[in-house]
C-alpha positions as CSV (number, residue, x, y, z in Angstrom):
1,M,118.3,70.6,104.0
2,P,118.9,69.9,100.3
3,K,119.8,72.7,98.0
4,R,117.1,73.8,95.5
5,V,117.7,73.2,91.9
6,L,115.8,75.1,89.2
7,T,115.7,74.9,85.4
8,G,115.4,78.0,83.2
9,M,116.5,79.8,80.1
10,I,119.3,82.4,80.0
11,V,118.0,85.8,79.1
12,S,121.2,87.8,79.7
13,D,125.0,87.1,79.8
14,K,126.3,90.7,79.6
15,T,127.9,90.9,83.0
16,D,131.3,89.2,83.8
17,K,130.9,85.7,85.4
18,T,127.1,86.3,85.8
19,I,124.1,85.1,83.9
20,V,120.4,85.9,84.3
21,V,118.1,82.9,84.2
22,K,114.4,83.2,83.7
23,V,112.5,80.3,85.5
24,E,108.9,79.8,84.5
25,R,106.3,77.9,86.5
26,K,102.7,77.2,85.9
27,V,100.1,78.0,88.5
28,K,96.3,77.5,88.5
29,H,94.3,80.7,89.1
30,P,92.5,80.3,92.5
31,L,89.2,81.6,91.3
32,Y,89.0,81.0,87.5
33,G,91.0,77.8,87.3
34,K,93.0,78.9,84.2
35,I,96.6,77.8,84.1
36,I,98.9,80.9,84.2
37,R,102.6,81.1,83.5
38,R,104.6,82.9,86.2
39,S,108.3,83.7,85.8
40,K,111.1,85.0,88.0
41,K,114.7,86.0,87.1
42,Y,117.6,84.7,89.1
43,H,121.2,85.9,88.9
44,A,123.6,82.9,88.7
45,H,127.4,82.6,88.9
46,D,129.1,81.4,85.7
47,E,132.8,81.1,86.5
48,K,134.1,80.5,83.0
49,N,131.6,82.6,81.0
50,E,130.7,79.5,79.0
51,F,127.0,79.9,78.8
52,A,125.1,82.1,76.2
53,I,121.7,83.6,75.7
54,G,118.9,81.2,74.8
55,E,120.4,78.1,76.4
56,T,118.5,76.1,79.0
57,V,120.4,75.5,82.2
58,R,120.0,74.1,85.7
59,I,121.0,76.4,88.6
60,E,121.6,75.4,92.2
61,E,121.2,77.5,95.3
62,T,124.4,78.4,97.1
63,K,125.7,80.8,99.8
64,P,125.5,84.5,98.8
65,I,128.2,85.4,96.3
66,S,127.2,89.0,95.9
67,K,124.2,91.2,96.6
68,L,122.1,89.6,93.9
69,K,123.8,86.2,93.2
70,T,122.9,83.3,95.4
71,W,122.7,80.7,92.6
72,K,125.4,78.9,90.6
73,V,125.1,77.1,87.2
74,L,125.2,73.3,87.3
75,D,125.0,72.3,83.7
76,R,123.3,72.7,80.3
77,V,120.0,71.1,79.7
78,D,119.4,72.2,76.2
79,V,122.1,73.3,73.7
80,R,119.8,75.4,71.4
81,K,120.7,79.0,71.3
82,A,118.8,82.1,70.3
83,P,120.0,83.8,67.1
84,K,122.5,86.6,67.8
85,H,121.4,88.6,64.8
86,V,118.3,88.4,62.5
87,E,118.8,89.7,59.0
88,K,116.2,92.1,57.6
89,I,114.3,90.9,54.5
90,D,114.0,93.3,51.7
91,I,110.4,93.1,50.4
92,A,111.5,94.3,46.9
93,E,113.8,91.3,46.5
94,T,111.2,88.7,47.4
95,D,108.8,87.2,44.9
96,A,105.8,89.6,44.6
97,V,102.5,88.0,45.2
98,D,99.8,88.9,42.7
99,L,97.0,90.1,45.0
100,E,94.5,90.7,42.2
101,A,94.8,87.2,41.0
102,A,94.3,85.8,44.5
103,R,91.2,88.0,45.0
104,K,89.7,86.8,41.7
105,T,90.1,83.2,42.7
106,D,88.6,83.8,46.1
107,A,85.6,85.6,44.5
108,E,85.1,82.7,42.0
109,A,85.2,80.2,44.8
110,K,82.5,82.1,46.8
111,S,80.3,82.5,43.7
112,E,80.4,78.8,43.0
113,A,79.4,77.8,46.5
């Protein structure tokens, strides 16, 4: 029997030699017919700790490695990574928008129509 291969995005790489991969699938609702996204998380073995959060990888089913790990990472599918840190934007430093002028132009446009 062939081994299952799934594709998903890494959501955690905090543990040593282990990553958590979120695999999404789309399912049609049995009654309403709407397409719904269902997801499941798999713990996969990463021997060299070479994969990071946000990358898309392929995982393959293997014999049990530990209580939760029965998958190993095959390769990267997508190299894009999620940002590690997002800077806060100070509103005082950004260009202030003149709300009164914007409201006046909106009111003038409505009165002309």
